[in-house]
C-alpha positions as a Markdown table, in Angstrom:
| # | Residue | x | y | z |
|---|---|---|---|---|
| 1 | Met | 0.1 | -0.1 | 0.0 |
| 2 | Thr | 3.1 | 2.0 | 0.6 |
| 3 | His | 4.2 | 2.3 | -2.9 |
| 4 | Met | 0.7 | 2.7 | -4.5 |
| 5 | Arg | 1.0 | 6.3 | -2.8 |
| 6 | Leu | 4.3 | 7.0 | -3.7 |
| 7 | Ile | 3.7 | 6.7 | -7.0 |
| 8 | Ala | 1.1 | 8.2 | -7.0 |
| 9 | Ala | 2.8 | 11.3 | -5.4 |
| 10 | Leu | 5.7 | 11.1 | -7.9 |
| 11 | Thr | 3.1 | 10.8 | -11.1 |
| 12 | Ser | 1.6 | 14.0 | -9.6 |
| 13 | Leu | 4.8 | 15.9 | -9.5 |
| 14 | Ala | 5.7 | 14.8 | -12.3 |
| 15 | Ala | 2.5 | 15.9 | -14.1 |
| 16 | Ala | 3.0 | 19.4 | -12.3 |
| 17 | Val | 7.5 | 19.7 | -13.5 |
| 18 | Pro | 6.2 | 21.3 | -16.7 |
| 19 | Val | 3.7 | 23.8 | -15.9 |
| 20 | Ser | 5.7 | 24.9 | -13.4 |
| 21 | Ala | 9.1 | 24.8 | -15.2 |
| 22 | Thr | 6.8 | 27.1 | -17.9 |
| 23 | Ala | 5.4 | 29.6 | -15.9 |
| 24 | Phe | 8.4 | 32.0 | -15.2 |
| 25 | Gln | 9.1 | 32.5 | -18.5 |
| 26 | Ser | 7.6 | 35.9 | -19.2 |
| 27 | Ala | 11.0 | 37.4 | -22.0 |
| 28 | Pro | 10.4 | 37.0 | -25.4 |
| 29 | Glu | 11.1 | 33.5 | -27.3 |
| 30 | Gly | 15.6 | 33.5 | -26.6 |
| 31 | Leu | 16.1 | 36.3 | -24.1 |
| 32 | Ala | 16.4 | 36.5 | -20.5 |
| 33 | Pro | 13.9 | 38.0 | -18.6 |
| 34 | Ala | 14.8 | 42.3 | -17.2 |
| 35 | Gly | 15.6 | 42.6 | -14.1 |
| 36 | Ser | 17.1 | 45.1 | -12.4 |
| 37 | Pro | 20.8 | 45.9 | -11.4 |
| 38 | Glu | 20.9 | 43.4 | -8.5 |
| 39 | Thr | 19.6 | 40.9 | -10.6 |
| 40 | Arg | 21.7 | 37.8 | -10.7 |
| 41 | Tyr | 21.1 | 35.2 | -13.6 |
| 42 | Cys | 21.7 | 32.1 | -13.0 |
| 43 | Leu | 23.3 | 29.6 | -16.3 |
| 44 | Arg | 24.7 | 26.7 | -16.8 |
| 45 | Thr | 28.6 | 27.0 | -17.4 |
| 46 | Glu | 31.3 | 23.8 | -18.4 |
| 47 | Pro | 31.8 | 21.3 | -16.4 |
| 48 | Val | 35.2 | 21.0 | -14.4 |
| 49 | Thr | 38.1 | 18.8 | -15.8 |
| 50 | Gly | 37.6 | 15.1 | -14.6 |
| 51 | Thr | 32.8 | 16.3 | -14.0 |
| 52 | Arg | 30.8 | 15.9 | -16.5 |
| 53 | Ile | 28.2 | 17.7 | -14.5 |
| 54 | Ser | 28.2 | 21.2 | -15.3 |
| 55 | Arg | 27.6 | 23.8 | -12.5 |
| 56 | Ile | 25.1 | 26.7 | -12.2 |
| 57 | Glu | 26.6 | 30.5 | -11.9 |
| 58 | Cys | 24.5 | 33.7 | -10.6 |
| 59 | Leu | 25.6 | 36.6 | -11.4 |
| 60 | Thr | 24.4 | 40.0 | -12.2 |
| 61 | Arg | 24.2 | 40.9 | -16.7 |
| 62 | Glu | 27.6 | 43.5 | -15.4 |
| 63 | Glu | 29.7 | 40.1 | -14.0 |
| 64 | Trp | 28.5 | 38.0 | -16.8 |
| 65 | Ala | 30.2 | 40.8 | -19.2 |
| 66 | Asp | 33.6 | 40.6 | -17.2 |
| 67 | Gly | 34.1 | 37.3 | -17.9 |
| 68 | Asp | 32.2 | 38.6 | -21.8 |
| 69 | Val | 29.2 | 36.6 | -21.5 |
| 70 | Asp | 26.3 | 38.1 | -23.0 |
| 71 | Val | 22.9 | 36.3 | -20.8 |
| 72 | Asp | 21.0 | 37.3 | -23.9 |
| 73 | Glu | 22.9 | 35.6 | -26.5 |
| 74 | Ala | 23.8 | 32.9 | -23.4 |
| 75 | Trp | 19.9 | 31.9 | -21.9 |
| 76 | Ala | 18.2 | 30.5 | -24.5 |
| 77 | Lys | 20.7 | 27.5 | -24.3 |
| 78 | Asp | 21.8 | 28.3 | -20.6 |
| 79 | Gly | 20.0 | 29.9 | -18.6 |
| 80 | Val | 18.0 | 28.7 | -15.5 |
| 81 | Arg | 16.7 | 31.0 | -13.1 |
| 82 | Thr | 16.3 | 34.0 | -12.0 |
| 83 | Leu | 16.8 | 35.7 | -8.9 |
| 84 | Ala | 16.2 | 39.1 | -7.3 |
């Protein structure tokens, strides 16, 4: 009986993920959401040597620009979320 409850809980969770994942994307397709100068944009970055696990770094637009990264260009492929 416990397995049935677990399966039901996981099924409802899996069904809710696509809805919540698209809910925060209010920007036009491919562009990062607008924000204040303090907004941090979280992007996937290259894995560290010796691992296949990518990292997620959250920096402001200015900090990304200091590293020669255009947030709007990188957002379509590597954008994860924004932090206000």
